[in-house]
PDB file of N, CA, C and O in Angstrom:
ATOM      1  N   UNK A   1       0.638  -1.242  -0.067  1.00  0.00           N
ATOM      2  CA  UNK A   1       0.016  -0.156   0.064  1.00  0.00           C
ATOM      3  C   UNK A   1       1.021   1.314  -0.032  1.00  0.00           C
ATOM      4  O   UNK A   1       0.664   2.290  -0.691  1.00  0.00           O
ATOM      5  N   UNK A   2       2.126   1.267   0.632  1.00  0.00           N
ATOM      6  CA  UNK A   2       2.954   2.524   0.712  1.00  0.00           C
ATOM      7  C   UNK A   2       3.295   2.782  -0.714  1.00  0.00           C
ATOM      8  O   UNK A   2       3.483   3.952  -1.047  1.00  0.00           O
ATOM      9  N   UNK A   3       3.404   1.759  -1.662  1.00  0.00           N
ATOM     10  CA  UNK A   3       3.973   2.023  -2.922  1.00  0.00           C
ATOM     11  C   UNK A   3       2.883   2.998  -3.760  1.00  0.00           C
ATOM     12  O   UNK A   3       3.216   3.854  -4.579  1.00  0.00           O
ATOM     13  N   UNK A   4       1.593   2.689  -3.391  1.00  0.00           N
ATOM     14  CA  UNK A   4       0.543   3.461  -4.076  1.00  0.00           C
ATOM     15  C   UNK A   4       0.111   4.674  -3.317  1.00  0.00           C
ATOM     16  O   UNK A   4      -0.312   5.646  -3.943  1.00  0.00           O
ATOM     17  N   UNK A   5       0.201   4.689  -1.815  1.00  0.00           N
ATOM     18  CA  UNK A   5      -0.145   6.028  -1.253  1.00  0.00           C
ATOM     19  C   UNK A   5       1.020   6.763  -0.923  1.00  0.00           C
ATOM     20  O   UNK A   5       0.824   7.851  -0.383  1.00  0.00           O
ATOM     21  N   UNK A   6       2.175   6.415  -1.125  1.00  0.00           N
ATOM     22  CA  UNK A   6       3.342   7.531  -0.887  1.00  0.00           C
ATOM     23  C   UNK A   6       3.278   7.738   0.639  1.00  0.00           C
ATOM     24  O   UNK A   6       3.666   8.798   1.129  1.00  0.00           O
ATOM     25  N   UNK A   7       2.790   6.732   1.396  1.00  0.00           N
ATOM     26  CA  UNK A   7       2.971   7.022   2.848  1.00  0.00           C
ATOM     27  C   UNK A   7       3.894   5.928   3.570  1.00  0.00           C
ATOM     28  O   UNK A   7       4.252   4.982   2.868  1.00  0.00           O
ATOM     29  N   UNK A   8       4.213   5.959   4.586  1.00  0.00           N
ATOM     30  CA  UNK A   8       5.411   5.045   5.226  1.00  0.00           C
ATOM     31  C   UNK A   8       4.714   3.845   5.455  1.00  0.00           C
ATOM     32  O   UNK A   8       3.532   3.810   5.796  1.00  0.00           O
ATOM     33  N   UNK A   9       5.617   2.602   5.223  1.00  0.00           N
ATOM     34  CA  UNK A   9       5.297   1.297   5.531  1.00  0.00           C
ATOM     35  C   UNK A   9       4.643   1.112   6.833  1.00  0.00           C
ATOM     36  O   UNK A   9       5.071   1.628   7.865  1.00  0.00           O
ATOM     37  N   UNK A  10       3.517   0.309   6.765  1.00  0.00           N
ATOM     38  CA  UNK A  10       2.711   0.139   8.116  1.00  0.00           C
ATOM     39  C   UNK A  10       2.702  -1.316   8.534  1.00  0.00           C
ATOM     40  O   UNK A  10       2.054  -1.689   9.512  1.00  0.00           O
ATOM     41  N   UNK A  11       3.410  -2.117   7.806  1.00  0.00           N
ATOM     42  CA  UNK A  11       3.632  -3.527   8.185  1.00  0.00           C
ATOM     43  C   UNK A  11       5.017  -4.032   8.027  1.00  0.00           C
ATOM     44  O   UNK A  11       5.841  -3.403   7.364  1.00  0.00           O
ATOM     45  N   UNK A  12       5.310  -5.205   8.647  1.00  0.00           N
ATOM     46  CA  UNK A  12       6.648  -5.765   8.875  1.00  0.00           C
ATOM     47  C   UNK A  12       6.391  -7.218   7.998  1.00  0.00           C
ATOM     48  O   UNK A  12       5.221  -7.555   7.821  1.00  0.00           O
ATOM     49  N   UNK A  13       7.351  -7.965   7.521  1.00  0.00           N
ATOM     50  CA  UNK A  13       7.091  -9.280   7.272  1.00  0.00           C
ATOM     51  C   UNK A  13       8.635  -9.978   7.700  1.00  0.00           C
ATOM     52  O   UNK A  13       9.676  -9.335   7.563  1.00  0.00           O
ATOM     53  N   UNK A  14       8.606 -11.188   8.158  1.00  0.00           N
ATOM     54  CA  UNK A  14       9.385 -11.846   8.537  1.00  0.00           C
ATOM     55  C   UNK A  14       9.373 -13.182   8.167  1.00  0.00           C
ATOM     56  O   UNK A  14       8.481 -13.974   8.471  1.00  0.00           O
ATOM     57  N   UNK A  15      10.651 -13.511   7.317  1.00  0.00           N
ATOM     58  CA  UNK A  15      10.836 -14.874   6.605  1.00  0.00           C
ATOM     59  C   UNK A  15      10.981 -15.891   7.355  1.00  0.00           C
ATOM     60  O   UNK A  15      11.800 -15.829   8.272  1.00  0.00           O
ATOM     61  N   UNK A  16      10.266 -16.988   7.153  1.00  0.00           N
ATOM     62  CA  UNK A  16      10.447 -18.172   7.939  1.00  0.00           C
ATOM     63  C   UNK A  16      10.921 -19.331   6.842  1.00  0.00           C
ATOM     64  O   UNK A  16      10.159 -20.063   6.211  1.00  0.00           O
ATOM     65  N   UNK A  17      12.543 -19.310   6.768  1.00  0.00           N
ATOM     66  CA  UNK A  17      13.141 -20.057   5.874  1.00  0.00           C
ATOM     67  C   UNK A  17      13.704 -19.166   4.789  1.00  0.00           C
ATOM     68  O   UNK A  17      13.554 -17.951   4.912  1.00  0.00           O
ATOM     69  N   UNK A  18      14.379 -19.691   3.670  1.00  0.00           N
ATOM     70  CA  UNK A  18      15.011 -19.107   2.498  1.00  0.00           C
ATOM     71  C   UNK A  18      13.800 -18.499   1.482  1.00  0.00           C
ATOM     72  O   UNK A  18      12.877 -19.170   1.021  1.00  0.00           O
ATOM     73  N   UNK A  19      13.984 -17.385   1.304  1.00  0.00           N
ATOM     74  CA  UNK A  19      13.012 -16.520   0.377  1.00  0.00           C
ATOM     75  C   UNK A  19      13.738 -15.734  -0.990  1.00  0.00           C
ATOM     76  O   UNK A  19      14.937 -15.458  -0.965  1.00  0.00           O
ATOM     77  N   UNK A  20      13.054 -15.480  -1.928  1.00  0.00           N
ATOM     78  CA  UNK A  20      13.621 -14.526  -2.759  1.00  0.00           C
ATOM     79  C   UNK A  20      12.672 -13.403  -2.762  1.00  0.00           C
ATOM     80  O   UNK A  20      11.460 -13.568  -2.896  1.00  0.00           O
ATOM     81  N   UNK A  21      13.325 -12.076  -2.590  1.00  0.00           N
ATOM     82  CA  UNK A  21      12.697 -10.790  -2.503  1.00  0.00           C
ATOM     83  C   UNK A  21      12.761 -10.046  -3.802  1.00  0.00           C
ATOM     84  O   UNK A  21      13.806 -10.009  -4.450  1.00  0.00           O
ATOM     85  N   UNK A  22      11.800  -9.526  -4.144  1.00  0.00           N
ATOM     86  CA  UNK A  22      11.627  -8.531  -5.372  1.00  0.00           C
ATOM     87  C   UNK A  22      11.464  -7.002  -4.813  1.00  0.00           C
ATOM     88  O   UNK A  22      10.557  -6.683  -4.044  1.00  0.00           O
ATOM     89  N   UNK A  23      12.488  -6.072  -5.312  1.00  0.00           N
ATOM     90  CA  UNK A  23      12.263  -5.036  -4.720  1.00  0.00           C
ATOM     91  C   UNK A  23      11.640  -3.891  -5.947  1.00  0.00           C
ATOM     92  O   UNK A  23      12.349  -3.726  -6.939  1.00  0.00           O
ATOM     93  N   UNK A  24      10.614  -3.294  -5.870  1.00  0.00           N
ATOM     94  CA  UNK A  24      10.172  -2.503  -6.827  1.00  0.00           C
ATOM     95  C   UNK A  24      10.031  -0.854  -6.325  1.00  0.00           C
ATOM     96  O   UNK A  24       8.986  -0.334  -5.934  1.00  0.00           O
ATOM     97  N   UNK A  25      10.997  -0.369  -6.412  1.00  0.00           N
ATOM     98  CA  UNK A  25      10.803   1.375  -5.962  1.00  0.00           C
ATOM     99  C   UNK A  25       9.633   2.119  -6.557  1.00  0.00           C
ATOM    100  O   UNK A  25       9.219   1.785  -7.667  1.00  0.00           O
ATOM    101  N   UNK A  26       9.174   2.933  -6.004  1.00  0.00           N
ATOM    102  CA  UNK A  26       7.738   3.862  -6.262  1.00  0.00           C
ATOM    103  C   UNK A  26       8.196   4.071  -7.598  1.00  0.00           C
ATOM    104  O   UNK A  26       7.583   3.529  -8.518  1.00  0.00           O
ATOM    105  N   UNK A  27       9.294   4.858  -7.848  1.00  0.00           N
ATOM    106  CA  UNK A  27       9.487   5.480  -9.043  1.00  0.00           C
ATOM    107  C   UNK A  27       9.375   4.469 -10.286  1.00  0.00           C
ATOM    108  O   UNK A  27       8.714   4.872 -11.243  1.00  0.00           O
ATOM    109  N   UNK A  28       9.848   3.433 -10.349  1.00  0.00           N
ATOM    110  CA  UNK A  28       9.466   2.426 -11.210  1.00  0.00           C
ATOM    111  C   UNK A  28       7.979   2.025 -11.247  1.00  0.00           C
ATOM    112  O   UNK A  28       7.467   1.872 -12.356  1.00  0.00           O
ATOM    113  N   UNK A  29       7.334   1.864 -10.283  1.00  0.00           N
ATOM    114  CA  UNK A  29       6.026   1.457 -10.265  1.00  0.00           C
ATOM    115  C   UNK A  29       5.111   2.717 -11.148  1.00  0.00           C
ATOM    116  O   UNK A  29       4.241   2.465 -11.981  1.00  0.00           O
ATOM    117  N   UNK A  30       5.523   4.002 -10.760  1.00  0.00           N
ATOM    118  CA  UNK A  30       4.949   5.185 -11.592  1.00  0.00           C
ATOM    119  C   UNK A  30       5.228   5.050 -13.096  1.00  0.00           C
ATOM    120  O   UNK A  30       4.351   5.201 -13.947  1.00  0.00           O
ATOM    121  N   UNK A  31       6.375   4.786 -13.338  1.00  0.00           N
ATOM    122  CA  UNK A  31       6.885   4.751 -14.765  1.00  0.00           C
ATOM    123  C   UNK A  31       6.097   3.615 -15.493  1.00  0.00           C
ATOM    124  O   UNK A  31       5.608   3.863 -16.595  1.00  0.00           O
ATOM    125  N   UNK A  32       5.948   2.348 -14.912  1.00  0.00           N
ATOM    126  CA  UNK A  32       5.258   1.364 -15.663  1.00  0.00           C
ATOM    127  C   UNK A  32       3.782   1.566 -15.639  1.00  0.00           C
ATOM    128  O   UNK A  32       3.124   1.040 -16.536  1.00  0.00           O
ATOM    129  N   UNK A  33       3.081   2.388 -14.557  1.00  0.00           N
ATOM    130  CA  UNK A  33       2.033   2.490 -14.775  1.00  0.00           C
ATOM    131  C   UNK A  33       1.589   3.561 -15.998  1.00  0.00           C
ATOM    132  O   UNK A  33       0.602   3.491 -16.731  1.00  0.00           O
ATOM    133  N   UNK A  34       2.509   4.436 -15.969  1.00  0.00           N
ATOM    134  CA  UNK A  34       2.450   5.632 -17.028  1.00  0.00           C
ATOM    135  C   UNK A  34       2.471   4.696 -18.600  1.00  0.00           C
ATOM    136  O   UNK A  34       1.607   4.842 -19.466  1.00  0.00           O
ATOM    137  N   UNK A  35       3.469   3.889 -18.692  1.00  0.00           N
ATOM    138  CA  UNK A  35       3.498   3.290 -19.809  1.00  0.00           C
ATOM    139  C   UNK A  35       2.658   2.037 -20.407  1.00  0.00           C
ATOM    140  O   UNK A  35       2.488   1.642 -21.561  1.00  0.00           O
ATOM    141  N   UNK A  36       2.202   1.575 -19.145  1.00  0.00           N
ATOM    142  CA  UNK A  36       1.423   0.182 -19.490  1.00  0.00           C
ATOM    143  C   UNK A  36       0.099   0.242 -18.814  1.00  0.00           C
ATOM    144  O   UNK A  36       0.055   0.320 -17.586  1.00  0.00           O
ATOM    145  N   UNK A  37      -1.010   0.210 -19.552  1.00  0.00           N
ATOM    146  CA  UNK A  37      -2.452   0.361 -18.952  1.00  0.00           C
ATOM    147  C   UNK A  37      -2.641  -0.821 -18.135  1.00  0.00           C
ATOM    148  O   UNK A  37      -3.099  -0.653 -17.005  1.00  0.00           O
ATOM    149  N   UNK A  38      -2.394  -1.852 -18.484  1.00  0.00           N
ATOM    150  CA  UNK A  38      -2.684  -2.970 -17.429  1.00  0.00           C
ATOM    151  C   UNK A  38      -1.946  -2.986 -16.189  1.00  0.00           C
ATOM    152  O   UNK A  38      -2.252  -3.800 -15.318  1.00  0.00           O
ATOM    153  N   UNK A  39      -0.958  -2.124 -16.020  1.00  0.00           N
ATOM    154  CA  UNK A  39      -0.395  -2.022 -14.594  1.00  0.00           C
ATOM    155  C   UNK A  39      -1.367  -1.061 -13.872  1.00  0.00           C
ATOM    156  O   UNK A  39      -1.871  -1.330 -12.782  1.00  0.00           O
ATOM    157  N   UNK A  40      -1.620   0.224 -14.646  1.00  0.00           N
ATOM    158  CA  UNK A  40      -2.505   1.060 -14.004  1.00  0.00           C
ATOM    159  C   UNK A  40      -4.049   0.372 -13.668  1.00  0.00           C
ATOM    160  O   UNK A  40      -4.677   0.685 -12.656  1.00  0.00           O
ATOM    161  N   UNK A  41      -4.479  -0.469 -14.533  1.00  0.00           N
ATOM    162  CA  UNK A  41      -5.800  -1.162 -14.099  1.00  0.00           C
ATOM    163  C   UNK A  41      -5.689  -2.160 -13.029  1.00  0.00           C
ATOM    164  O   UNK A  41      -6.671  -2.495 -12.367  1.00  0.00           O
ATOM    165  N   UNK A  42      -4.313  -2.723 -12.812  1.00  0.00           N
ATOM    166  CA  UNK A  42      -4.191  -3.672 -11.673  1.00  0.00           C
ATOM    167  C   UNK A  42      -4.001  -2.945 -10.445  1.00  0.00           C
ATOM    168  O   UNK A  42      -4.310  -3.515  -9.399  1.00  0.00           O
ATOM    169  N   UNK A  43      -3.450  -1.539 -10.403  1.00  0.00           N
ATOM    170  CA  UNK A  43      -3.256  -0.857  -9.321  1.00  0.00           C
ATOM    171  C   UNK A  43      -4.729  -0.400  -8.806  1.00  0.00           C
ATOM    172  O   UNK A  43      -5.246  -0.534  -7.696  1.00  0.00           O
ATOM    173  N   UNK A  44      -5.185   0.141  -9.910  1.00  0.00           N
ATOM    174  CA  UNK A  44      -6.792   0.675  -9.493  1.00  0.00           C
ATOM    175  C   UNK A  44      -7.579  -0.483  -8.805  1.00  0.00           C
ATOM    176  O   UNK A  44      -8.189  -0.302  -7.751  1.00  0.00           O
ATOM    177  N   UNK A  45      -7.527  -1.901  -9.569  1.00  0.00           N
ATOM    178  CA  UNK A  45      -8.320  -2.723  -8.850  1.00  0.00           C
ATOM    179  C   UNK A  45      -7.754  -3.270  -7.359  1.00  0.00           C
ATOM    180  O   UNK A  45      -8.496  -3.725  -6.489  1.00  0.00           O
ATOM    181  N   UNK A  46      -6.627  -3.167  -7.267  1.00  0.00           N
ATOM    182  CA  UNK A  46      -5.926  -3.788  -5.890  1.00  0.00           C
ATOM    183  C   UNK A  46      -6.402  -2.494  -4.903  1.00  0.00           C
ATOM    184  O   UNK A  46      -6.894  -2.725  -3.799  1.00  0.00           O
ATOM    185  N   UNK A  47      -6.223  -1.209  -5.365  1.00  0.00           N
ATOM    186  CA  UNK A  47      -6.535  -0.329  -4.477  1.00  0.00           C
ATOM    187  C   UNK A  47      -8.156  -0.339  -3.860  1.00  0.00           C
ATOM    188  O   UNK A  47      -8.553  -0.139  -2.713  1.00  0.00           O
ATOM    189  N   UNK A  48      -8.803  -0.613  -4.945  1.00  0.00           N
ATOM    190  CA  UNK A  48     -10.369  -0.421  -4.814  1.00  0.00           C
ATOM    191  C   UNK A  48     -11.005  -1.726  -3.898  1.00  0.00           C
ATOM    192  O   UNK A  48     -11.961  -1.635  -3.128  1.00  0.00           O
ATOM    193  N   UNK A  49     -10.319  -2.797  -4.151  1.00  0.00           N
ATOM    194  CA  UNK A  49     -10.464  -4.239  -3.400  1.00  0.00           C
ATOM    195  C   UNK A  49     -10.003  -4.082  -2.060  1.00  0.00           C
ATOM    196  O   UNK A  49     -10.682  -4.429  -1.094  1.00  0.00           O
ATOM    197  N   UNK A  50      -8.911  -3.588  -1.974  1.00  0.00           N
ATOM    198  CA  UNK A  50      -8.246  -3.368  -0.490  1.00  0.00           C
ATOM    199  C   UNK A  50      -9.016  -2.277   0.299  1.00  0.00           C
ATOM    200  O   UNK A  50      -9.047  -2.372   1.526  1.00  0.00           O
ATOM    201  N   UNK A  51      -9.659  -1.217  -0.343  1.00  0.00           N
ATOM    202  CA  UNK A  51     -10.426  -0.225   0.496  1.00  0.00           C
ATOM    203  C   UNK A  51     -11.560  -0.719   0.697  1.00  0.00           C
ATOM    204  O   UNK A  51     -12.100  -0.362   1.744  1.00  0.00           O
ATOM    205  N   UNK A  52     -12.199  -1.536  -0.052  1.00  0.00           N
ATOM    206  CA  UNK A  52     -13.670  -2.169   0.282  1.00  0.00           C
ATOM    207  C   UNK A  52     -13.515  -3.188   1.050  1.00  0.00           C
ATOM    208  O   UNK A  52     -14.300  -3.252   1.996  1.00  0.00           O
ATOM    209  N   UNK A  53     -12.640  -4.122   0.926  1.00  0.00           N
ATOM    210  CA  UNK A  53     -12.382  -5.284   1.880  1.00  0.00           C
ATOM    211  C   UNK A  53     -12.077  -4.425   3.477  1.00  0.00           C
ATOM    212  O   UNK A  53     -12.784  -4.711   4.443  1.00  0.00           O
ATOM    213  N   UNK A  54     -11.237  -3.632   3.565  1.00  0.00           N
ATOM    214  CA  UNK A  54     -11.083  -3.081   4.992  1.00  0.00           C
ATOM    215  C   UNK A  54     -12.203  -2.375   5.176  1.00  0.00           C
ATOM    216  O   UNK A  54     -12.529  -2.672   6.326  1.00  0.00           O
ATOM    217  N   UNK A  55     -13.182  -1.448   4.658  1.00  0.00           N
ATOM    218  CA  UNK A  55     -14.312  -0.905   4.688  1.00  0.00           C
ATOM    219  C   UNK A  55     -15.400  -1.987   5.483  1.00  0.00           C
ATOM    220  O   UNK A  55     -15.898  -1.811   6.595  1.00  0.00           O
ATOM    221  N   UNK A  56     -15.597  -3.087   4.616  1.00  0.00           N
ATOM    222  CA  UNK A  56     -16.788  -3.695   5.064  1.00  0.00           C
ATOM    223  C   UNK A  56     -16.370  -4.861   6.239  1.00  0.00           C
ATOM    224  O   UNK A  56     -17.202  -5.560   6.818  1.00  0.00           O
ATOM    225  N   UNK A  57     -14.956  -4.914   6.455  1.00  0.00           N
ATOM    226  CA  UNK A  57     -14.756  -5.492   7.535  1.00  0.00           C
ATOM    227  C   UNK A  57     -14.548  -4.833   9.034  1.00  0.00           C
ATOM    228  O   UNK A  57     -14.547  -5.505  10.065  1.00  0.00           O
ATOM    229  N   UNK A  58     -14.397  -3.596   8.986  1.00  0.00           N
ATOM    230  CA  UNK A  58     -14.199  -2.716  10.183  1.00  0.00           C
ATOM    231  C   UNK A  58     -15.459  -1.605  10.426  1.00  0.00           C
ATOM    232  O   UNK A  58     -15.714  -1.170  11.549  1.00  0.00           O
ATOM    233  N   UNK A  59     -16.116  -1.259   9.358  1.00  0.00           N
ATOM    234  CA  UNK A  59     -17.269  -0.380   9.720  1.00  0.00           C
ATOM    235  C   UNK A  59     -18.621  -0.966  10.359  1.00  0.00           C
ATOM    236  O   UNK A  59     -19.206  -1.944   9.892  1.00  0.00           O
ATOM    237  N   UNK A  60     -19.045  -0.238  11.493  1.00  0.00           N
ATOM    238  CA  UNK A  60     -20.094  -0.808  12.002  1.00  0.00           C
ATOM    239  C   UNK A  60     -21.355  -1.253  11.038  1.00  0.00           C
ATOM    240  O   UNK A  60     -22.030  -2.271  11.187  1.00  0.00           O
ATOM    241  N   UNK A  61     -21.484  -0.446  10.211  1.00  0.00           N
ATOM    242  CA  UNK A  61     -22.390  -0.727   9.094  1.00  0.00           C
ATOM    243  C   UNK A  61     -22.525  -2.236   8.730  1.00  0.00           C
ATOM    244  O   UNK A  61     -23.593  -2.846   8.681  1.00  0.00           O
ATOM    245  N   UNK A  62     -21.394  -2.704   8.504  1.00  0.00           N
ATOM    246  CA  UNK A  62     -21.409  -4.353   7.922  1.00  0.00           C
ATOM    247  C   UNK A  62     -21.143  -5.151   9.024  1.00  0.00           C
ATOM    248  O   UNK A  62     -21.214  -6.350   8.752  1.00  0.00           O
ATOM    249  N   UNK A  63     -20.803  -4.845  10.413  1.00  0.00           N
ATOM    250  CA  UNK A  63     -20.717  -5.755  11.220  1.00  0.00           C
ATOM    251  C   UNK A  63     -21.761  -7.073  11.246  1.00  0.00           C
ATOM    252  O   UNK A  63     -21.390  -8.237  11.396  1.00  0.00           O
ATOM    253  N   UNK A  64     -23.057  -6.657  11.079  1.00  0.00           N
ATOM    254  CA  UNK A  64     -23.944  -7.876  10.906  1.00  0.00           C
ATOM    255  C   UNK A  64     -23.963  -8.865  10.081  1.00  0.00           C
ATOM    256  O   UNK A  64     -24.549  -9.940  10.207  1.00  0.00           O
ATOM    257  N   UNK A  65     -23.166  -8.408   9.040  1.00  0.00           N
ATOM    258  CA  UNK A  65     -23.166  -9.560   7.708  1.00  0.00           C
ATOM    259  C   UNK A  65     -22.090 -10.275   7.937  1.00  0.00           C
ATOM    260  O   UNK A  65     -21.037  -9.821   8.388  1.00  0.00           O
ATOM    261  N   UNK A  66     -22.339 -11.611   7.590  1.00  0.00           N
ATOM    262  CA  UNK A  66     -21.274 -12.621   7.289  1.00  0.00           C
ATOM    263  C   UNK A  66     -20.338 -12.319   6.178  1.00  0.00           C
ATOM    264  O   UNK A  66     -20.663 -11.609   5.226  1.00  0.00           O
ATOM    265  N   UNK A  67     -18.911 -12.989   6.344  1.00  0.00           N
ATOM    266  CA  UNK A  67     -18.095 -12.633   5.448  1.00  0.00           C
ATOM    267  C   UNK A  67     -18.553 -12.769   3.987  1.00  0.00           C
ATOM    268  O   UNK A  67     -18.241 -11.845   3.236  1.00  0.00           O
ATOM    269  N   UNK A  68     -19.171 -13.681   3.545  1.00  0.00           N
ATOM    270  CA  UNK A  68     -19.802 -14.074   2.307  1.00  0.00           C
ATOM    271  C   UNK A  68     -20.831 -12.874   1.987  1.00  0.00           C
ATOM    272  O   UNK A  68     -20.830 -12.356   0.870  1.00  0.00           O
ATOM    273  N   UNK A  69     -21.620 -12.493   2.903  1.00  0.00           N
ATOM    274  CA  UNK A  69     -22.238 -11.276   2.370  1.00  0.00           C
ATOM    275  C   UNK A  69     -21.761 -10.237   2.141  1.00  0.00           C
ATOM    276  O   UNK A  69     -22.262  -9.491   1.299  1.00  0.00           O
ATOM    277  N   UNK A  70     -20.410  -9.839   2.993  1.00  0.00           N
ATOM    278  CA  UNK A  70     -19.883  -8.686   2.728  1.00  0.00           C
ATOM    279  C   UNK A  70     -18.968  -8.953   1.186  1.00  0.00           C
ATOM    280  O   UNK A  70     -18.619  -7.961   0.546  1.00  0.00           O
ATOM    281  N   UNK A  71     -18.752  -9.861   0.861  1.00  0.00           N
ATOM    282  CA  UNK A  71     -18.208 -10.110  -0.052  1.00  0.00           C
ATOM    283  C   UNK A  71     -19.079  -9.921  -1.474  1.00  0.00           C
ATOM    284  O   UNK A  71     -18.539  -9.688  -2.556  1.00  0.00           O
ATOM    285  N   UNK A  72     -20.518 -10.062  -1.278  1.00  0.00           N
ATOM    286  CA  UNK A  72     -21.516  -9.649  -1.987  1.00  0.00           C
ATOM    287  C   UNK A  72     -21.811  -8.355  -2.193  1.00  0.00           C
ATOM    288  O   UNK A  72     -22.139  -7.965  -3.314  1.00  0.00           O
ATOM    289  N   UNK A  73     -21.731  -7.565  -1.176  1.00  0.00           N
ATOM    290  CA  UNK A  73     -21.758  -6.113  -1.294  1.00  0.00           C
ATOM    291  C   UNK A  73     -20.390  -5.522  -2.026  1.00  0.00           C
ATOM    292  O   UNK A  73     -20.397  -4.498  -2.710  1.00  0.00           O
ATOM    293  N   UNK A  74     -19.318  -6.262  -1.793  1.00  0.00           N
ATOM    294  CA  UNK A  74     -18.230  -5.555  -2.489  1.00  0.00           C
ATOM    295  C   UNK A  74     -18.349  -5.988  -4.070  1.00  0.00           C
ATOM    296  O   UNK A  74     -17.956  -5.132  -4.864  1.00  0.00           O
ATOM    297  N   UNK A  75     -18.770  -7.030  -4.533  1.00  0.00           N
ATOM    298  CA  UNK A  75     -18.772  -7.312  -5.768  1.00  0.00           C
ATOM    299  C   UNK A  75     -20.088  -6.349  -6.458  1.00  0.00           C
ATOM    300  O   UNK A  75     -20.127  -6.271  -7.686  1.00  0.00           O
ATOM    301  N   UNK A  76     -21.045  -5.699  -5.711  1.00  0.00           N
ATOM    302  CA  UNK A  76     -21.829  -5.136  -6.356  1.00  0.00           C
ATOM    303  C   UNK A  76     -21.704  -3.456  -6.260  1.00  0.00           C
ATOM    304  O   UNK A  76     -22.563  -2.694  -6.702  1.00  0.00           O
ATOM    305  N   UNK A  77     -20.546  -3.064  -5.639  1.00  0.00           N
ATOM    306  CA  UNK A  77     -20.144  -1.675  -5.796  1.00  0.00           C
ATOM    307  C   UNK A  77     -19.870  -1.089  -7.047  1.00  0.00           C
ATOM    308  O   UNK A  77     -19.050  -1.670  -7.757  1.00  0.00           O
ATOM    309  N   UNK A  78     -20.384  -0.070  -7.450  1.00  0.00           N
ATOM    310  CA  UNK A  78     -19.826   0.150  -8.993  1.00  0.00           C
ATOM    311  C   UNK A  78     -19.026   1.525  -8.585  1.00  0.00           C
ATOM    312  O   UNK A  78     -19.324   2.153  -7.569  1.00  0.00           O
ATOM    313  N   UNK A  79     -18.126   1.872  -9.356  1.00  0.00           N
ATOM    314  CA  UNK A  79     -17.319   3.265  -9.367  1.00  0.00           C
ATOM    315  C   UNK A  79     -17.901   4.098 -10.300  1.00  0.00           C
ATOM    316  O   UNK A  79     -18.236   3.668 -11.404  1.00  0.00           O
ATOM    317  N   UNK A  80     -18.075   5.387  -9.927  1.00  0.00           N
ATOM    318  CA  UNK A  80     -18.654   6.325 -10.976  1.00  0.00           C
ATOM    319  C   UNK A  80     -17.651   7.729 -10.805  1.00  0.00           C
ATOM    320  O   UNK A  80     -17.071   7.942  -9.740  1.00  0.00           O
ATOM    321  N   UNK A  81     -17.516   8.720 -12.074  1.00  0.00           N
ATOM    322  CA  UNK A  81     -16.591   9.706 -12.319  1.00  0.00           C
ATOM    323  C   UNK A  81     -17.684  10.662 -12.317  1.00  0.00           C
ATOM    324  O   UNK A  81     -18.746  10.526 -12.926  1.00  0.00           O
ATOM    325  N   UNK A  82     -17.344  11.624 -11.595  1.00  0.00           N
ATOM    326  CA  UNK A  82     -18.037  12.903 -11.768  1.00  0.00           C
ATOM    327  C   UNK A  82     -17.171  14.245 -12.023  1.00  0.00           C
ATOM    328  O   UNK A  82     -16.040  14.232 -11.538  1.00  0.00           O
ATOM    329  N   UNK A  83     -17.544  15.314 -12.675  1.00  0.00           N
ATOM    330  CA  UNK A  83     -16.760  16.488 -12.819  1.00  0.00           C
ATOM    331  C   UNK A  83     -16.946  17.300 -11.770  1.00  0.00           C
ATOM    332  O   UNK A  83     -18.013  17.282 -11.158  1.00  0.00           O
ATOM    333  N   UNK A  84     -15.860  18.172 -11.405  1.00  0.00           N
ATOM    334  CA  UNK A  84     -15.779  19.004 -10.502  1.00  0.00           C
ATOM    335  C   UNK A  84     -16.894  19.966 -10.403  1.00  0.00           C
ATOM    336  O   UNK A  84     -17.273  20.594 -11.392  1.00  0.00           O
ATOM    337  N   UNK A  85     -17.403  20.094  -9.294  1.00  0.00           N
ATOM    338  CA  UNK A  85     -18.749  21.229  -9.538  1.00  0.00           C
ATOM    339  C   UNK A  85     -20.002  20.470  -9.736  1.00  0.00           C
ATOM    340  O   UNK A  85     -21.080  21.046  -9.586  1.00  0.00           O
ATOM    341  N   UNK A  86     -19.937  19.095 -10.095  1.00  0.00           N
ATOM    342  CA  UNK A  86     -21.220  18.581 -10.828  1.00  0.00           C
ATOM    343  C   UNK A  86     -22.180  18.042  -9.305  1.00  0.00           C
ATOM    344  O   UNK A  86     -21.775  17.399  -8.337  1.00  0.00           O
ATOM    345  N   UNK A  87     -23.469  18.570  -9.575  1.00  0.00           N
ATOM    346  CA  UNK A  87     -24.540  18.285  -8.531  1.00  0.00           C
ATOM    347  C   UNK A  87     -24.519  16.622  -8.429  1.00  0.00           C
ATOM    348  O   UNK A  87     -24.599  15.939  -9.450  1.00  0.00           O
ATOM    349  N   UNK A  88     -24.414  16.092  -7.228  1.00  0.00           N
ATOM    350  CA  UNK A  88     -24.717  14.734  -7.024  1.00  0.00           C
ATOM    351  C   UNK A  88     -25.916  14.546  -6.614  1.00  0.00           C
ATOM    352  O   UNK A  88     -26.543  13.655  -7.188  1.00  0.00           O
ATOM    353  N   UNK A  89     -26.468  15.163  -5.726  1.00  0.00           N
ATOM    354  CA  UNK A  89     -27.757  14.963  -4.955  1.00  0.00           C
ATOM    355  C   UNK A  89     -28.597  16.314  -5.230  1.00  0.00           C
ATOM    356  O   UNK A  89     -27.958  17.327  -4.943  1.00  0.00           O
ATOM    357  N   UNK A  90     -29.562  16.478  -5.599  1.00  0.00           N
ATOM    358  CA  UNK A  90     -30.496  17.786  -5.551  1.00  0.00           C
ATOM    359  C   UNK A  90     -31.604  17.462  -4.757  1.00  0.00           C
ATOM    360  O   UNK A  90     -32.485  18.297  -4.556  1.00  0.00           O
TER     361      UNK A  90
END
């Protein structure tokens, strides 16, 4: 998430056994996203899914729902784009 948000890391990982680590500096991610639409779309999907997953798992509005029901809510959410100053509710 820190790659996308440009915020400090908030998680740590401890390897149990031998691992290979791939490092992707934020600047390289920005360049890849600018050059490849597939990277941009993957980042948008990841960010959206992460946000909705965290929202439905932690917000009291969704606490009565089972995990399966929360997933159904997530799958029904649609993204809309509005212009600056456009009236949303009249």
